[in-house]
C-alpha positions in Angstrom: 211.2 63.4 43.0 210.6 67.0 43.6 208.1 68.6 46.8 206.0 70.6 44.3 205.5 67.2 42.1 203.8 65.1 44.5 200.3 66.0 44.2 201.2 65.1 40.3 202.4 62.4 41.0 200.1 61.2 43.7 196.8 61.3 41.6 198.6 59.3 39.1 200.2 56.3 41.0 196.8 55.7 42.5 195.3 55.8 39.0 197.7 53.2 37.8 197.1 51.2 41.6 193.0 51.4 40.3 193.0 51.0 37.0 195.4 48.5 36.2 197.0 47.1 39.3 200.3 48.5 39.0 202.2 49.6 42.5 204.7 51.7 41.9 207.8 51.9 44.6 208.2 55.0 45.9 211.6 56.3 47.5 211.5 59.8 48.0 210.1 61.8 51.2 211.3 63.3 54.7 213.9 61.7 56.7 213.6 61.0 60.3 214.6 65.6 60.2 212.3 66.3 58.6 214.6 66.7 55.1 213.1 66.1 51.6 215.0 63.1 50.2 214.2 63.7 46.5 214.8 59.4 45.5 215.4 58.5 42.1 211.9 58.8 40.1 211.0 61.9 38.6 207.7 63.1 37.9 208.5 63.0 34.0 208.9 59.3 34.8 205.8 59.0 36.7 204.2 60.8 33.7 206.0 58.5 30.7 205.1 55.1 32.3 201.3 56.2 33.1 201.4 56.9 29.5 202.6 53.9 28.4 201.2 51.4 30.1 197.6 53.2 29.1 199.4 52.4 25.6 199.4 48.6 26.4 196.4 48.3 28.1 194.3 49.8 26.0 195.9 47.3 23.0 194.5 45.1 25.1 191.3 45.9 25.8 191.2 48.0 28.4 192.8 48.5 32.4 190.4 45.6 33.6 192.0 43.1 30.9 195.6 44.3 31.4 194.9 43.4 35.2 194.0 39.9 34.5 197.2 39.5 31.9 199.7 40.8 34.6 197.9 40.2 37.8 199.1 42.8 39.5 202.8 44.1 39.3 205.0 46.3 41.0 207.2 48.8 39.7 210.3 50.1 41.5 213.8 51.8 40.3 217.0 49.8 41.1 220.6 48.9 40.6 220.4 46.4 38.4 223.7 46.4 36.6 224.5 47.3 33.4 220.8 46.4 32.2 217.9 49.0 31.2 215.2 47.0 33.2 214.4 43.5 34.3 210.9 41.3 35.1 210.0 38.4 36.9 206.5 37.3 38.2 204.5 40.4 39.2 207.9 42.5 39.4 209.5 45.2 37.0 212.7 47.1 37.8 214.2 49.9 35.7 217.6 50.6 35.8 218.2 53.6 38.8 221.7 54.6 36.8 219.5 56.6 34.2 216.3 57.3 32.9 213.9 54.8 30.3 212.2 54.8 27.5 208.9 54.3 26.7 210.2 51.0 25.0 211.9 49.3 27.9 208.4 49.5 29.9 206.6 48.1 27.1 209.5 45.3 27.2 210.3 44.9 30.6 205.6 44.4 31.1 205.6 41.2 28.3 208.1 40.1 30.2 206.0 40.2 33.1 203.1 38.8 31.0 205.1 36.1 29.8 205.9 35.6 33.2 202.3 35.5 34.5 201.5 32.6 32.4 204.9 30.7 33.4 206.5 31.2 30.4 204.0 29.7 28.1 203.2 33.0 26.0 206.8 33.2 24.4 206.5 29.3 23.9 203.2 30.0 21.7 205.3 32.2 19.9 208.2 30.4 19.0 205.5 27.5 17.3 203.5 30.3 15.9 205.9 31.6 14.4 207.9 28.5 13.1 210.7 28.7 15.5 212.2 26.1 17.9 215.1 25.9 20.5 218.6 23.1 20.0 221.2 23.8 21.8 222.5 20.6 19.7 222.1 22.3 15.9 223.2 25.4 17.2 226.7 23.9 18.8 226.8 22.4 15.4 226.5 25.5 13.0 228.9 27.4 15.6 231.3 24.4 15.2 231.3 23.8 11.3 231.8 27.6 10.6 227.7 28.3 9.8 227.0 30.8 12.4 227.5 34.6 12.5 229.3 34.4 15.6 232.1 32.9 17.8 231.3 29.2 19.2 230.7 30.7 22.8 230.2 34.2 22.6 229.3 37.1 20.0 232.5 39.1 18.5 232.2 42.8 18.8 232.6 43.1 15.2 230.3 43.7 12.5 228.8 40.4 10.6 229.6 38.4 13.9 227.0 39.5 16.4 225.1 36.4 16.3 222.0 37.6 14.3 221.1 34.4 12.2 218.6 31.9 13.6 220.8 29.5 16.3 223.6 31.8 16.5 223.5 32.6 19.8 223.2 31.9 23.2 220.0 29.8 23.8 220.0 28.1 20.6 216.9 29.9 19.3 216.2 29.4 15.3 213.6 32.1 15.3 210.6 31.5 12.8 209.5 34.3 10.0 210.9 37.7 10.5 211.5 39.1 13.7 212.8 42.9 14.3 216.3 41.9 15.4 217.9 39.6 16.9 221.5 39.3 18.4 223.3 36.9 20.9 220.9 37.5 23.8 218.1 36.6 21.5 215.6 33.8 22.9 212.2 33.3 22.7 211.4 35.4 25.5 213.3 37.8 24.4 211.2 37.7 20.9 208.5 38.0 22.5 208.9 40.7 24.9 210.1 42.3 21.1 207.2 41.7 19.8 204.8 42.8 21.9 207.0 46.7 21.6 206.7 46.2 18.0 203.2 46.1 18.3 202.2 48.4 20.2 205.0 50.6 18.3 203.8 50.2 14.7 202.4 52.9 12.7 200.6 54.1 15.9 202.6 57.8 16.2 203.6 56.7 19.7 206.6 57.8 21.9 207.4 54.3 20.6 206.9 54.3 17.1 209.9 55.9 15.6 212.4 53.5 17.1 210.5 50.8 15.5 210.9 52.3 12.1 214.2 52.6 13.2 214.5 48.7 13.7 213.4 48.0 10.3 215.1 50.7 8.7 218.5 49.8 9.3 218.3 47.0 7.0 217.7 48.8 3.5 221.1 50.5 4.6 224.9 49.4 3.4 227.1 46.7 4.9 229.2 48.9 7.0 227.1 51.9 7.4 226.2 53.3 10.9 222.6 53.3 11.5 221.1 55.6 14.1 220.3 53.9 17.4 221.7 51.0 16.1 225.5 51.1 15.4 227.5 49.9 12.5 226.7 46.1 11.0 225.7 44.4 8.0 222.7 45.4 7.3 222.3 44.5 3.7 223.4 41.0 4.2 220.9 40.8 7.2 217.8 42.0 5.2 216.7 38.7 4.3 216.6 37.9 8.0 214.2 40.6 9.4 213.0 43.3 6.8 209.1 42.0 6.1 207.3 42.0 2.6 206.9 46.0 1.7 208.8 47.1 5.3 205.1 46.3 6.8 205.5 44.6 10.1 202.2 43.7 9.6 202.6 41.0 7.4 204.3 39.1 9.5 203.4 36.5 11.9 204.7 38.2 15.0 202.4 41.1 14.1 199.6 38.4 13.6 200.7 36.5 16.8 200.7 39.3 19.3 197.6 40.6 17.6 195.0 37.2 18.5 196.7 37.2 21.6 195.2 40.8 22.6 192.2 39.9 21.6 191.5 37.0 23.2 192.2 34.6 20.7 194.8 33.3 21.4 
């Protein structure tokens, strides 16, 4: 953070606190000898954070509803290992090792929203979409060769990342069609990604291109390199993830989040 940016940033942070009950932990300022310490935040990141929170709040029906849904949240930059972001009750951490995307912000805020409701929103999504969690059935699939992963971990090769229902660490058998899955997929991740897809889909915002890419990769041939998503047997996975006519609004996940933000769930 540059000293010349402080006026702009201070105004933005005040508005986030007043409108959305979002507190951003600052790490810049003068040290004990008066030397400026820029910290880990950039002006552009505060601007992006502000825009992205407004996207989610507008979908929810405004700042007051956003504040009620998350019941206050603190956002900080921190050393969180290889993760781009992490979230708990009332707290979101973004990696200080680099910058973050609008997608990461929505994803982590969705986790904080879920956490504020004792993780029941993701449980409701699981039920609404016809999914369930069973470690026993998952192990059965893996042991008897019905999985696209190893028994105890995913394999770093196309067609073996654990994308099929139940072929993940959590034993999560997702219902309907999520926009993607892997070894780390579970109902909490499903909820966070579903909220991000809802905010992004055909909205012409910073997340929209990524959302399109998440679905269009399944139109590629097996072994193709999908921009931002690497190489996989995309054609084989189309049946699990590509929605009717390629329209995400026809999925149960889009309908669930739409009903949720309208207060009907």
